[in-house]
N, C-alpha and C positions, 0 to 999 in steps of 0.2 A: 307847091309847098303841103308837106302831109298832112291829115287830120289825124286827131289822138287820138288812138285805140279807146276802144270802150272796154275796160275789161269788169266778168264777171261782181268782182268784190272790190268796189270801185271806195275811192276816198269817201263821198259822201255815203256810202253802204257800212260803213266801218264804224263813222262816226255816228250814222241814226243807229246802231246795233247800240252805241257805249251809250245813244241819250239814255234808249229803250230801257239800258243795263238799271239806271240813273232813278230814271222816271220810274219804272216796275219797286225800285228793293225801298220808295219811301210811298209806295202807292197802295192802294185800298186792299189790292191782293193779299198782301201784307198785314197792314195794320188794321183793319176791320173786320179778317177772314182766320188770317193762319194764324194769331199772334196776338187772336180774342182770348185763351186761354186764360192768361196772366190774369186778369182784371176780373175773372167770377167769384173769387173766393172773398177779396174785396169789398167789392160789392153788396154780397151777400152780408158778409158781415157789419158795413154800415148802413146798411136800410131793413135789415133785418126778414129780405126776401127768399125767398128758396132758389132754389138753383135750376127749377125747372123756371121760375119767373124771372131770374134774371138770364138766363139761357134763353128763354124765347128770345130777347134782343135781337140775335143773332140769326134764329130765325127773318122775325121780322126784315132783318140785314138782307138775307138769302133770299127772299121771297121781293123785296127791291129789286137785288141784281134782274129778275127775273122778270120783273114789270120794264127794268130801263134797256137791256142787253138787246133786244130788237133796234129799241130808238136809237143805240149807240151804234150799231148797224149802217145805219138808218142818215144821222148825222155825218156818219167818217164817210158815208160813201157820196154825202151829199157836201161835204165842205172842206172833207182831206182832213189824215191824223195830224198835222201839228195845229193849224186851227185851235182843232177839240180838244188838243191836249192840251194846250197855255193856255183855256178858258178855261178849264177844267180842276188845274192843280190846287188855283189860289180859294177855287171853289171846298176844294177838300180840305184844306186843310181849315178856313175857316168853321168849318162841321168841325171836325175834330175840335178843335177851341171852346166851339159851343157847349159841349158834353161835359166842359170842366163846370159849366153851369146847372148842374144836372141838379132838380130839386126831389124833395125825400118822397115822389110823388109815382108811380110806377108807369102812367101814361106817356108822362113828358117826360119819361125814360125811356121809351120804346119812343116818343116821335123824336128824339135828338136821333138816335140812333137811327132812326128810319130815312134820316136826311142823310148821312153818309151815302149811301148809294147812288142819292138821285145828284146831288153833291160833285159828285164823280163818275157822273155818267163817260166821260171820256179818256178815261184814265184805269180803267178794268183792261184785261192785255189784247183786247184784239186790235185797240187802236196804233197800240206799239208794235204789233206784230202787221197790220196793215202797212205801217211806215217800213219795217225790214221786209217783207214781202213784195214792194217792187225794185229793190233792187239784185234781190239772188234770185236762181234757178238752181243749179246743177248743186250746188253745196246750200240748200235753202233749209233743210233740217239742220245741219250746224249754227245759219245765222240765227235760226229762231230759238235753237238751243240757247245758244248766245246771251240772245235780248233777254229769252226768258230768266235766260240765271239771275237777273234783277234781284226776282223776287227770291229763289237762294239765298242771295247779298243779304235780301234785307230779313228773312226767317232767320238768317244766321244772327247780326248786327241788332235785329232792333229787339228782341227779347235782351242781349246783356244789356242792353240800357234800359228797361223798362225793369229788368230783374234790380239794375241800381238806383231806377228813381222810384219807385213803388214804394222800398223803405223809406224813402227821405220826404217825397212828398207827396202819397199817396196817386190809385188810381186815374184821380183828375189831372194832378200835375203831372205825371206820366203824358194825358194823353193830348195835355196843353203845348209841353215840349214836344213832342210829335206836328203836331201840327205849326208849329212857328216854324219846323224846321222844312217841311214840307214846303212852308211858300219860302222859306228866304236861300233853301239850300235845293231842293228841284227844279222849282224852276228855271232858277238863270241855269244850271246845267244844260236839261232841258233845250231852253232856245237856244242856247250855243252849239247844240249838236245835233240835235235832228231835224231830218232834211225832209223836203222832198222833190221829186224829179220835177224840171223846170215845164212848162205849157207846150216849150218847145220838144223837149225829150219825152215826153206824152203825146206828142202829134204824130211823130214821125213812130213810135209803138204804135197806137191805130191807125196808120196807113200799111205796118207790115202783120197786122194783126195780133200781134204777139200778146196785146195788153188786155182785146179784148176777146182771146180765146176765153169760152166756158160753155158750159149750162144758163137758160136761165133760171133763177130762182121758183119759179109755178110750173116747174119740167123737176127739174131736182128734188124736187120736194117727194115726188112718189118714186125715185128710183128706191127701190130694197135697205139702197147701205145709208141712206139717207136715214131708215126707219130703223135699220139698226144704230148707227151710230146716237140716236136718240135716247134709243132704251139705252143702250151701254152705257151711256152716260150719265143718265140717270142714274141708274144703279151705282155707279160710281161717287155722283156726289150722297146720296143717299149715306155710302158709309163713310168716305175722304174726309169731308170737311166735319159728319160728325166727331171722327175721334180726334181730331188734332183741336179740336174745341174743346174735350173731355179729359187729353190728356193729361196736364198739370191737376187737377182733380182726380182724375183717377189714380196719379200716382202718390199724391200727397196719404188718400186711403189707403195705400200697398205701404206704408210707412218713409216715402221718401217726405226731405222738413220741401218746404215751400220755394225756399233758392236752391234747392239741388234740382225740382221738379222745371221752375220757368228758367235758370241760368242754363242749366246741364243740358237737361233734355231737349228742349225747345234748341238749342243752340246748334245740337248732332244733329235734330229733325230740321233745323234752317242749311247745315253744310251738305248733309245725304243730300237735300233738294237742292243746294247749289250743283254740287256733281253731276246729280243728275241730268239738270237739262242742256249741260252740255253734252253728258256723255251717251246720252238718247239720240239730244240732236243731229251729234253722229253717226250714231248704228242706226239711226232713219233712213241714212244716206243709202244705207251700203244695203240693210236687212230692212224685209218684207215688215211694214209698220206695227201692222196689227198681230204679228207672232212678240215685237216688245213691246206693245199693251198690254199679251197674254202674261207676260213673265213678269213686268211690273204687280201687274195684282191677283198674281198667285204669289209673290213676295208678301201683300197685302194681307194676305189674309192667315200667310203665317204671323204676321207682327198680329193681327185682332188674339188669334188660339197663343200667343206667346204670353201680351197683356192679358189674358185672361189666368192661365196657368201658372204663369211664373212673370212676375212684373217685375219681380231685378235683374232680367234679363231686358231692360226698358231700351239701354241704347241698342242695339242689335231692331227693336221690335222701331223705334226711332228710324232709324237709316231705313227700315223699307218701305215706313208710311212715308220716308222722304222722295225715295224712290216713285213710288206710286204719287205721289201730288204733282210732284219733277217729270214726269212723260205727258201727265191727264192733257196739256193742251198745249204741249208741244206735239204730240201725236194729230192733236186735234188739226190744229192747224196746219198741218202737212199732209194730212188725211185728204182735207177742205179744198186746198189748191189741185194734188192731182187725182182727185176724182170728180169735182167740176169745176177744175178748170180758177180764172180771176172773175168771171165777168158779174159772178153773186156771191163774191168772196166772202165780204162783210158781214149779207143777211146769213147767209150758211152758218156761217162761225154766232151771228151773234141767238137767233135760236139756239144751237145746241146748249153754247153756253146758257144759256138761261135756262132750260131744260137740266142742266148740270146743279144749278142750284135751286130748284125748284126741289130736284131729289137735296140736296143741301137742307134745305129748312128743313123737312120733313125729319130728315137724321138728326139734326143737332138737337132738336126738343125729345125725337122718340127716344131718345140713347140715353137723356135726361131722365125723360119719364121712367123708361126702363131700369136705371140703377134707382129710382127713389121707392120704384114699386115691388122690386125682388131686392135693397138693399145692397147692392152693388153690379158692378159692372159686365161681372163674368157674360150672362146673358148678352146682354149687344153686343158684345165680344164677339160672339158664337154665331149671330145673325149676319152680324158685319161677314167676319169670312165665310161665310155661306155664300150672300151676295156678290162678293168680288169676285166667288170661283165661278159663280155664274152668271156672270160678267166678261171673263178669259172663255167659255166655252161657246159664249155668241159671239165672239169676235172673231172666231171660227167660221163664219159663216158670208166677211166679208170677201167680198172680187177684185183683183189683178187691178194694179192703175189705171184709168184710162187719160192721164195727163202726164206721160212721163215728164222726166226733167230734161229739156231742151227743145221738145216737138212741139209741134204748133199743131197739128193734129188729134183731132181725138181718136186714140189706141181701140179700137176691134176688140 
């Protein structure tokens, strides 16, 4: 009797990828980071707070992500991605529902937003990418890109939903509906689709050294490539998330109506992010990944300049920013496995992911502050373009891969 051949793109791997798409589409990366721009002006109008004060809540969110990211890596490595994700989904939904009850108190406003990243500990991309990572090798880039496409799906659909809900029920009602959807839609879909390898499968891999190949975390921290990746992703965080958070206010100040800015531009951004997730993932399997990241970084710089000198080209700018955000964590997840193997995957990803949001926290507030200081976003756009170009040049310093697809030996 012949045993069933094990294929790289197994049924379980495909189901896990689909589950990751569903989970990320209604996850905190979309709801608490990429679509927050729609809430800024309604909150300003209700409470009378300044844009800097309102935006600072999302800086707090970014800093909380910095704190929870290394913890997420530890929890996922210890308990596995499935248990971590299924525990976090209802907590995240409840944290969004709690925002419905935000009082007219700035400190409580900050506290409630600070709870969101903590409640969603297991829902940042690492958990899903770790789940997908164990099923794929040669088509790793495409698999990670498809999984991460969930963020693009969410960034396309959630703005349409919030654009319809905010005029009817306000920003509170929009967050309440999203919180309920997270619990009643996301959790069942992930429960029935996201898979983990069995103990027997993991044991077999360990015996063949397939799953344990890699560089220990203490050693990889000393690698020049790890230092470069941390600097690059800090710079990307300094620009990308801040740009996304201020897109709607920037466009409304340039003459766009709030409805156009929320529904059209953020949807174009979300759709381009979706396309980028899949195409970048596919291209990385055939082209050196740092070159792919350089290309989208230069595109992001062009988007910043267009926003400053010609805001009516916002569709082009939104597409370029979508590719920038769409590529970042695909590239990161891919490079960690190719440079350092599987041994400390969760910890390495968690640290760099946290560094990215350390930059994001600074960027979100700084961009709003520069606008308040100068009366426009132009100075911030030019500064962001310069930072993105700098990150692109730093990527030239990255070496060739050490762990190529299908190899169980470190490449010299």
